[in-house]
VEXGUNU-247888 format. One record per residue (C-alpha): residue in three letters; x, y, z. Coordinates in steps of 0.5 Angstrom, whole numbers, padded with zeros to 4 digits, always signed. Layout:
<sites>
alaXYZ ...
</sites>
This chain:
<sites>
unk+0042-0101-0201 unk+0044-0094-0198 unk+0040-0088-0200 unk+0047-0086-0203 unk+0048-0092-0207 unk+0040-0092-0210 unk+0042-0085-0213 unk+0048-0088-0216 unk+0045-0093-0219 unk+0039-0089-0222 unk+0043-0083-0224 unk+0047-0089-0228 unk+0041-0091-0231 unk+0039-0084-0233 unk+0047-0083-0237 unk+0045-0090-0240 unk+0038-0088-0242 unk+0042-0082-0246 unk+0048-0086-0249 unk+0042-0091-0252 unk+0037-0085-0254 unk+0045-0082-0259 unk+0044-0089-0262 unk+0037-0091-0263 unk+0034-0083-0264 unk+0028-0085-0267 unk+0025-0088-0260 unk+0024-0083-0254 unk+0028-0083-0250 unk+0023-0083-0245 unk+0022-0090-0246 unk+0029-0093-0245 unk+0028-0090-0240 unk+0021-0094-0237 unk+0025-0100-0240 unk+0031-0099-0236 unk+0027-0097-0229 unk+0023-0105-0230 unk+0030-0108-0232 unk+0033-0105-0225 unk+0025-0108-0220 unk+0025-0115-0224 unk+0033-0116-0225 unk+0036-0111-0220 unk+0031-0113-0214 unk+0029-0106-0213 unk+0023-0103-0210 unk+0022-0096-0208 unk+0016-0094-0205 unk+0013-0088-0208 unk+0012-0082-0203 unk+0007-0077-0207 unk+0009-0071-0202 unk+0017-0072-0204 unk+0017-0074-0211 unk+0012-0068-0212 unk+0017-0063-0209 unk+0024-0066-0210 unk+0022-0068-0218 unk+0015-0064-0220 unk+0016-0057-0218 unk+0023-0056-0220 unk+0021-0059-0226 unk+0015-0054-0226 unk+0019-0048-0224 unk+0024-0048-0229 unk+0018-0049-0234 unk+0016-0043-0232 unk+0022-0039-0231 unk+0024-0040-0239 unk+0016-0041-0242 unk+0016-0034-0247 unk+0013-0029-0243 unk+0010-0026-0250 unk+0007-0034-0253 unk+0005-0035-0245 unk+0000-0028-0247 unk-0002-0029-0253 unk-0004-0036-0252 unk-0007-0036-0246 unk-0014-0037-0247 unk-0013-0044-0250 unk-0007-0046-0245 unk-0012-0044-0239 unk-0018-0048-0242 unk-0013-0053-0243 unk-0010-0053-0236 unk-0017-0052-0232 unk-0024-0054-0237 unk-0020-0059-0240 unk-0019-0063-0234 unk-0025-0062-0231 unk-0028-0065-0237 unk-0024-0070-0238 unk-0026-0071-0230 unk-0033-0071-0231 unk-0035-0074-0237 unk-0029-0080-0237 unk-0031-0081-0230 unk-0038-0083-0232 unk-0036-0086-0238 unk-0031-0092-0234 unk-0036-0092-0229 unk-0041-0094-0235 unk-0035-0098-0238 unk-0032-0103-0230 unk-0039-0102-0227 unk-0035-0106-0221 unk-0031-0099-0220 unk-0035-0094-0216 unk-0037-0087-0219 unk-0032-0084-0214 unk-0027-0087-0216 unk-0028-0088-0224 unk-0028-0080-0223 unk-0020-0080-0219 unk-0018-0085-0225 unk-0020-0080-0230 unk-0018-0073-0225 unk-0011-0077-0225 unk-0011-0079-0232 unk-0013-0071-0235 unk-0006-0068-0234 unk+0000-0068-0240 unk+0006-0069-0239 unk+0011-0065-0243 unk+0017-0068-0242 unk+0015-0074-0247 unk+0012-0070-0251 unk+0018-0065-0253 unk+0022-0071-0253 unk+0018-0074-0259 unk+0016-0067-0263 unk+0025-0065-0264 unk+0024-0072-0269 unk+0017-0069-0272 unk+0016-0063-0272 unk+0010-0061-0268 unk+0007-0054-0271 unk+0011-0048-0266 unk+0003-0046-0263 unk+0001-0053-0260 unk+0008-0054-0257 unk+0007-0048-0254 unk+0001-0050-0251 unk+0002-0057-0249 unk+0007-0055-0245 unk+0003-0049-0242 unk-0002-0053-0240 unk+0003-0057-0237 unk+0004-0052-0231 unk-0003-0052-0229 unk-0006-0058-0231 unk-0001-0062-0225 unk-0005-0058-0220 unk-0012-0058-0223 unk-0012-0065-0223 unk-0009-0067-0218 unk-0013-0063-0213 unk-0020-0066-0217 unk-0016-0072-0216 unk-0015-0071-0208 unk-0022-0070-0208 unk-0024-0075-0212 unk-0021-0079-0207 unk-0022-0077-0201 unk-0030-0077-0202 unk-0029-0084-0203 unk-0025-0086-0197 unk-0030-0082-0192 unk-0036-0084-0196 unk-0040-0078-0198 unk-0039-0073-0203 unk-0041-0066-0202 unk-0040-0061-0208 unk-0039-0054-0203 unk-0034-0058-0199 unk-0030-0060-0207 unk-0031-0053-0209 unk-0029-0050-0203 unk-0023-0054-0203 unk-0022-0053-0210 unk-0021-0045-0209 unk-0017-0045-0203 unk-0011-0049-0206 unk-0012-0046-0213 unk-0012-0039-0211 unk-0009-0040-0204 unk-0003-0043-0208 unk-0003-0037-0214 unk-0002-0032-0208 unk+0004-0036-0205 unk+0007-0036-0211 unk+0006-0029-0213 unk+0009-0027-0206 unk+0015-0032-0206 unk+0017-0031-0212 unk+0017-0023-0212 unk+0020-0023-0204 unk+0026-0029-0205 unk+0028-0025-0213 unk+0027-0018-0209 unk+0032-0021-0203 unk+0037-0023-0208 unk+0037-0017-0211 unk+0039-0014-0205 unk+0044-0018-0204 unk+0047-0016-0210 unk+0047-0009-0210 unk+0050-0010-0203 unk+0055-0014-0206 unk+0055-0020-0202 unk+0053-0024-0208 unk+0058-0029-0212 unk+0056-0034-0217 unk+0055-0039-0212 unk+0051-0036-0208 unk+0046-0034-0214 unk+0046-0040-0217 unk+0044-0044-0209 unk+0039-0040-0208 unk+0036-0040-0216 unk+0037-0048-0214 unk+0033-0048-0207 unk+0027-0043-0209 unk+0022-0048-0213 unk+0023-0052-0206 unk+0023-0047-0201 unk+0016-0045-0205 unk+0013-0052-0206 unk+0014-0052-0197 unk+0011-0046-0195 unk+0005-0048-0200 unk+0004-0055-0198 unk+0006-0056-0192 unk+0004-0049-0188 unk-0002-0047-0192 unk-0005-0054-0195 unk-0006-0051-0202 unk-0003-0054-0208 unk+0005-0053-0208 unk+0005-0054-0216 unk+0001-0048-0218 unk+0005-0044-0213 unk+0011-0046-0216 unk+0008-0044-0223 unk+0006-0038-0221 unk+0013-0036-0216 unk+0017-0038-0224 unk+0013-0033-0227 unk+0013-0028-0223 unk+0021-0029-0221 unk+0022-0029-0228 unk+0019-0023-0229 unk+0022-0019-0223 unk+0029-0021-0226 unk+0028-0019-0232 unk+0028-0012-0231 unk+0033-0013-0226 unk+0038-0017-0230 unk+0043-0011-0230 unk+0045-0013-0222 unk+0047-0020-0224 unk+0054-0021-0227 unk+0054-0025-0234 unk+0057-0031-0231 unk+0053-0031-0226 unk+0047-0032-0231 unk+0051-0037-0235 unk+0053-0041-0229 unk+0046-0042-0227 unk+0043-0043-0234 unk+0047-0049-0235 unk+0046-0051-0227 unk+0039-0052-0228 unk+0040-0056-0235 unk+0044-0061-0232 unk+0039-0061-0226 unk+0032-0062-0230 unk+0036-0066-0234 unk+0037-0072-0228 unk+0030-0070-0226 unk+0027-0072-0231 unk+0031-0078-0233 unk+0029-0080-0227 unk+0022-0079-0226 unk+0021-0084-0232 unk+0026-0088-0229 unk+0023-0088-0222 unk+0017-0090-0226 unk+0019-0096-0229 unk+0021-0098-0223 unk+0014-0098-0220 unk+0011-0101-0226 unk+0012-0109-0224 unk+0010-0108-0217 unk+0003-0103-0220 unk+0002-0110-0225 unk+0004-0115-0221 unk-0002-0115-0216 unk-0009-0115-0222 unk-0004-0120-0226 unk-0004-0124-0219 unk-0012-0123-0218 unk-0016-0129-0221 unk-0023-0125-0220 unk-0022-0122-0228 unk-0018-0124-0232 unk-0011-0121-0235 unk-0014-0120-0242 unk-0020-0116-0240 unk-0015-0112-0234 unk-0012-0109-0242 unk-0017-0109-0246 unk-0020-0104-0240 unk-0014-0100-0240 unk-0014-0099-0247 unk-0021-0097-0247 unk-0020-0092-0242 unk-0014-0089-0246 unk-0019-0088-0252 unk-0024-0085-0248 unk-0018-0080-0245 unk-0016-0079-0252 unk-0023-0078-0256 unk-0024-0073-0250 unk-0019-0070-0252 unk-0019-0070-0260 unk-0026-0067-0259 unk-0024-0061-0255 unk-0019-0059-0259 unk-0024-0060-0266 unk-0029-0055-0261 unk-0024-0050-0260 unk-0022-0050-0268 unk-0030-0049-0269 unk-0030-0044-0264 unk-0025-0040-0267 unk-0027-0041-0274 unk-0034-0039-0272 unk-0031-0031-0268 unk-0026-0031-0273 unk-0028-0035-0280 unk-0021-0034-0283 unk-0018-0040-0279 unk-0019-0047-0283 unk-0021-0053-0279 unk-0017-0060-0279 unk-0020-0066-0276 unk-0012-0068-0276 unk-0010-0062-0272 unk-0014-0065-0267 unk-0012-0072-0268 unk-0004-0069-0267 unk-0007-0065-0260 unk-0010-0071-0258 unk-0003-0076-0259 unk+0001-0071-0255 unk-0004-0072-0249 unk+0002-0077-0247 unk+0001-0080-0240 unk+0008-0079-0235 unk+0010-0080-0229 unk+0006-0075-0225 unk+0000-0080-0226 unk+0004-0086-0223 unk+0006-0083-0217 unk-0001-0080-0215 unk-0005-0085-0217 unk+0000-0090-0212 unk-0002-0085-0207 unk-0009-0089-0206 unk-0011-0092-0200 unk-0011-0099-0199 unk-0018-0098-0193 unk-0023-0093-0193 unk-0025-0089-0185 unk-0030-0094-0185 unk-0025-0100-0185 unk-0026-0103-0191 unk-0021-0105-0197 unk-0022-0098-0202 unk-0026-0101-0207 unk-0022-0102-0215 unk-0015-0100-0212 unk-0011-0105-0215 unk-0015-0105-0222 unk-0014-0097-0221 unk-0007-0097-0221 unk-0006-0102-0227 unk-0010-0099-0231 unk-0006-0092-0230 unk+0000-0096-0231 unk-0003-0099-0238 unk-0005-0091-0240 unk+0002-0089-0239 unk+0005-0093-0242 unk+0001-0094-0248 unk+0001-0086-0249 unk+0007-0086-0249 unk+0008-0091-0255 unk+0003-0088-0260 unk+0004-0082-0259 unk+0011-0085-0262 unk+0009-0088-0267 unk+0003-0084-0270 unk+0006-0077-0269 unk+0011-0078-0274 unk+0006-0081-0279 unk+0000-0075-0277 unk+0005-0070-0278 unk+0009-0072-0284 unk+0007-0066-0288 unk+0005-0061-0283 unk+0014-0063-0280 unk+0015-0060-0288 unk+0012-0054-0288 unk+0015-0053-0280 unk+0020-0047-0279 unk+0025-0052-0276 unk+0025-0055-0283 unk+0031-0052-0287 unk+0027-0049-0293 unk+0033-0046-0297 unk+0034-0049-0305 unk+0041-0049-0305 unk+0047-0052-0303 unk+0051-0048-0298 unk+0057-0048-0301 unk+0053-0044-0307 unk+0048-0042-0305 unk+0046-0034-0307 unk+0049-0029-0303 unk+0043-0029-0298 unk+0039-0033-0296 unk+0032-0035-0296 unk+0027-0032-0291 unk+0025-0035-0285 unk+0031-0041-0286 unk+0032-0046-0280 unk+0037-0046-0275 unk+0041-0052-0278 unk+0042-0047-0285 unk+0043-0041-0282 unk+0049-0044-0277 unk+0052-0046-0284 unk+0051-0039-0286 unk+0054-0037-0280 unk+0061-0043-0281 unk+0061-0040-0288 unk+0061-0033-0286 unk+0067-0035-0281 unk+0071-0039-0286 unk+0071-0033-0291 unk+0073-0028-0285 unk+0079-0033-0283 unk+0080-0034-0291 unk+0080-0025-0291 unk+0086-0026-0284 unk+0091-0030-0287 unk+0097-0028-0287 unk+0104-0032-0288 unk+0106-0032-0281 unk+0099-0035-0278 unk+0097-0039-0284 unk+0098-0046-0280 unk+0094-0043-0275 unk+0089-0041-0280 unk+0089-0047-0283 unk+0087-0050-0277 unk+0082-0046-0275 unk+0079-0047-0282 unk+0079-0054-0282 unk+0075-0054-0275 unk+0070-0050-0279 unk+0069-0054-0284 unk+0069-0061-0280 unk+0063-0057-0277 unk+0060-0055-0283 unk+0060-0061-0287 unk+0056-0065-0280 unk+0051-0060-0280 unk+0050-0060-0289 unk+0049-0068-0289 unk+0043-0066-0283 unk+0039-0062-0288 unk+0035-0066-0293 unk+0031-0060-0296 unk+0034-0061-0304 unk+0036-0068-0304 unk+0038-0068-0311 unk+0044-0063-0310 unk+0045-0065-0302 unk+0047-0073-0306 unk+0050-0069-0312 unk+0055-0065-0307 unk+0055-0072-0303 unk+0058-0076-0309 unk+0062-0070-0312 unk+0066-0070-0305 unk+0066-0078-0304 unk+0070-0077-0312 unk+0075-0072-0309 unk+0076-0076-0304 unk+0078-0082-0308 unk+0082-0078-0312 unk+0086-0076-0307 unk+0087-0082-0304 unk+0090-0086-0310 unk+0094-0080-0309 unk+0096-0081-0303 unk+0097-0089-0304 unk+0102-0087-0310 unk+0105-0083-0307 unk+0107-0088-0300 unk+0109-0093-0304 unk+0114-0089-0309 unk+0117-0087-0303 unk+0118-0094-0300 unk+0121-0095-0306 unk+0126-0089-0307 unk+0128-0092-0299 unk+0126-0085-0296 unk+0121-0089-0291 unk+0122-0096-0289 unk+0118-0101-0289 unk+0115-0101-0282 unk+0113-0094-0283 unk+0110-0096-0290 unk+0105-0101-0286 unk+0103-0097-0282 unk+0101-0090-0286 unk+0098-0096-0291 unk+0093-0099-0286 unk+0092-0092-0284 unk+0090-0091-0291 unk+0086-0097-0291 unk+0082-0094-0286 unk+0081-0088-0289 unk+0077-0092-0294 unk+0073-0096-0290 unk+0070-0089-0287 unk+0071-0086-0294 unk+0063-0083-0295 unk+0062-0083-0287 unk+0060-0077-0284 unk+0059-0080-0277 unk+0064-0079-0271 unk+0068-0084-0268 unk+0063-0086-0262 unk+0062-0093-0258 unk+0065-0099-0261 unk+0068-0095-0267 unk+0071-0090-0262 unk+0075-0096-0259 unk+0076-0100-0264 unk+0080-0094-0266 unk+0084-0093-0261 unk+0086-0100-0260 unk+0090-0098-0267 unk+0093-0093-0265 unk+0096-0096-0260 unk+0097-0103-0262 unk+0101-0098-0267 unk+0105-0095-0263 unk+0107-0101-0259 unk+0109-0103-0266 unk+0113-0097-0267 unk+0116-0098-0259 unk+0119-0106-0260 unk+0121-0105-0267 unk+0129-0106-0268 unk+0130-0098-0271 unk+0129-0092-0266 unk+0122-0089-0265 unk+0124-0083-0266 unk+0126-0084-0274 unk+0119-0087-0275 unk+0116-0082-0272 unk+0120-0077-0276 unk+0118-0081-0282 unk+0111-0082-0282 unk+0112-0075-0281 unk+0115-0074-0288 unk+0110-0080-0291 unk+0103-0075-0289 unk+0106-0068-0292 unk+0109-0072-0298 unk+0102-0075-0298 unk+0098-0068-0297 unk+0103-0066-0302 unk+0101-0071-0307 unk+0093-0071-0306 unk+0093-0063-0306 unk+0096-0064-0312 unk+0091-0068-0315 unk+0086-0065-0313 unk+0089-0059-0315 unk+0090-0061-0323 unk+0083-0064-0322 unk+0080-0057-0321 unk+0084-0054-0327 unk+0081-0058-0332 unk+0073-0055-0330 unk+0071-0050-0334 unk+0065-0046-0334 unk+0062-0042-0327 unk+0055-0046-0327 unk+0052-0049-0320 unk+0056-0056-0321 unk+0063-0053-0323 unk+0062-0049-0317 unk+0060-0053-0312 unk+0066-0058-0314 unk+0072-0052-0313 unk+0068-0051-0306 unk+0068-0059-0305 unk+0076-0059-0308 unk+0078-0053-0304 unk+0076-0056-0297 unk+0079-0062-0297 unk+0085-0057-0299 unk+0085-0054-0293 unk+0086-0061-0289 unk+0091-0064-0292 unk+0095-0056-0292 unk+0093-0057-0284 unk+0096-0063-0283 unk+0102-0061-0287 unk+0104-0055-0283 unk+0102-0059-0277 unk+0108-0064-0278 unk+0113-0060-0280 unk+0113-0054-0274 unk+0114-0057-0268 unk+0114-0050-0263 unk+0118-0049-0258 unk+0115-0046-0251 unk+0115-0039-0253 unk+0112-0040-0260 unk+0107-0044-0258 unk+0105-0038-0253 unk+0105-0034-0259 unk+0101-0039-0263 unk+0097-0039-0257 unk+0096-0032-0257 unk+0094-0032-0265 unk+0090-0037-0264 unk+0085-0033-0260 unk+0085-0026-0263 unk+0083-0030-0269 unk+0078-0034-0266 unk+0075-0028-0262 unk+0075-0023-0270 unk+0072-0030-0273 unk+0067-0031-0267 unk+0065-0022-0268 unk+0064-0023-0275 unk+0060-0030-0274 unk+0055-0025-0269 unk+0055-0019-0274 unk+0051-0024-0279 unk+0047-0027-0274 unk+0045-0020-0272 unk+0044-0018-0279 unk+0040-0025-0281 unk+0035-0023-0275 unk+0035-0015-0278 unk+0032-0017-0285 unk+0027-0022-0283 unk+0030-0028-0285 unk+0031-0032-0278 unk+0026-0031-0272 unk+0027-0029-0265 unk+0028-0035-0262 unk+0033-0038-0267 unk+0038-0032-0267 unk+0038-0032-0259 unk+0040-0040-0261 unk+0045-0038-0266 unk+0049-0032-0261 unk+0048-0038-0255 unk+0052-0042-0260 unk+0057-0036-0261 unk+0057-0034-0254 unk+0059-0043-0252 unk+0065-0042-0258 unk+0068-0035-0254 unk+0067-0038-0248 unk+0071-0044-0249 unk+0076-0040-0252 unk+0078-0036-0247 unk+0077-0041-0242 unk+0082-0045-0245 unk+0087-0040-0245 unk+0086-0039-0239 unk+0087-0045-0238 unk+0094-0046-0241 
</sites>
């Protein structure tokens, strides 16, 4: 298989894992990617020889650069003590204490080899942790610490690992040489990162001031930065390329923020999106490659008759326990120190357990351990190489699985208090005029959509009514999808969903009655009746479901649409007549549904929360039926379409402006966090860009 074919297969595996993860969100996507890699290796006979140098430069360096670039500077400074403590001191403690414990547990491993194994298992993998954190809602500070330590601990762990391996290969270990080597790689790596990161941003700014830069140049230049920094640090100066990449990313981000006025908004947006795609693909490729390397890593030790398979797996489990408990004890000691220093900090052993579970190991560990040489300088075999690789593989997989299972259990109470969870106790459609403080991003987004819908209602006139109904219908669909993801007030959520289902059934029955009446009065033909009846049957089958048409369900829906069109084309009657009758039937059924809903609402007396929910739910459905009526009876000419496009764009931009003002109000009133306001503004900016781009394309 050629390199290009291999890359196509690997990227296809990443895309496949994304699809699978969409249907099974409870399991981290990294586990699916590992399984896909194992499948490619076992069933597809794909074997990739992982070289540590190119793996670190092509995969790890750009990911760390992106993390350091996007890491909040304020949080990085405020949490510098726990981040550096975990990234440096905890790695060294894990290497030394873990190495001696592994040597005691597995006497056949020399001390230097045991130290190397502990060192390679010390770096954490933030990619897998963040995938799990999306579901379990880890505390924000803990996430920042885990992400921040991962920027440095890879380099610290790998330097310790290489030092221990070199001592094993050479046969001697000199502490002074090891410390000197560690200091050189760290200090020079930091200096190279700062100098190159600053110099490259200065060069980019000079090019921008000269008017020579464009979006393509800016994007490509930014993507090349981590590779150049890593190559110079590792290849020329034999320093730590990972440390250089991290410090280079931080320095570049600081200088870039100070000179942000030199860059166009287009260049910034394109660069951000490009990095998102690149990092997503690289993260996926790392775990797919990890899955591909696992079978070969496990094969040798499982075939070894000198050690039983159960014993090898037991060693892997016990080594994971050693590393896990070292991290837990470290976290607990840090809490005790903070409690002794601040007196107000609570000590929680469960928090220490959570910190221990976040210490997930990943592909960096496997990429490094696979570089262990087979022979030493003396010509003898490297003692315990196969066992070290096997234990590392078991620890990587076990840490991912245990974190996926245990984190949701031990953080259940924490997740209910976390800032990312909804806190308002009122329904979206009938809450008070102002939301509660510290509302979640989803709850705030629902409020923004509500403001946009109200703005559209205020702008409605007779001439733009059809377009207003279209835009409101879109926002109601988004609001409905978001509303059903929120579980902060289960009783009211259940009531609102139950009422919506009841009103949908009421409208559906009215449509059926009107459709039968049209057939009896011979306003439509039997084939039109059959087609519309099946459409109503499908709507009834999907009633109460708020999921989008995806996967097999969408394929069935497309099949039914094609079959209906084919039946019309083969019918004895003219196709145009059938389409005309279908339009008439849809309009009349929608009018019947609106009348049924209006009559139901008119019978509701009172102004309680319950009645307001019913009226608002009925209004949302009425808007959808009005849009169906306008869509079927209005066939604009080319000139009319141009005018409608201009009106639609104007209305959309005004609505987005109102939504943006609401975001600012929520932030000024301290009802949303700074990060939530940034995310909401980004969401609005994307919608605005999509509207403008769509207009240009037309």
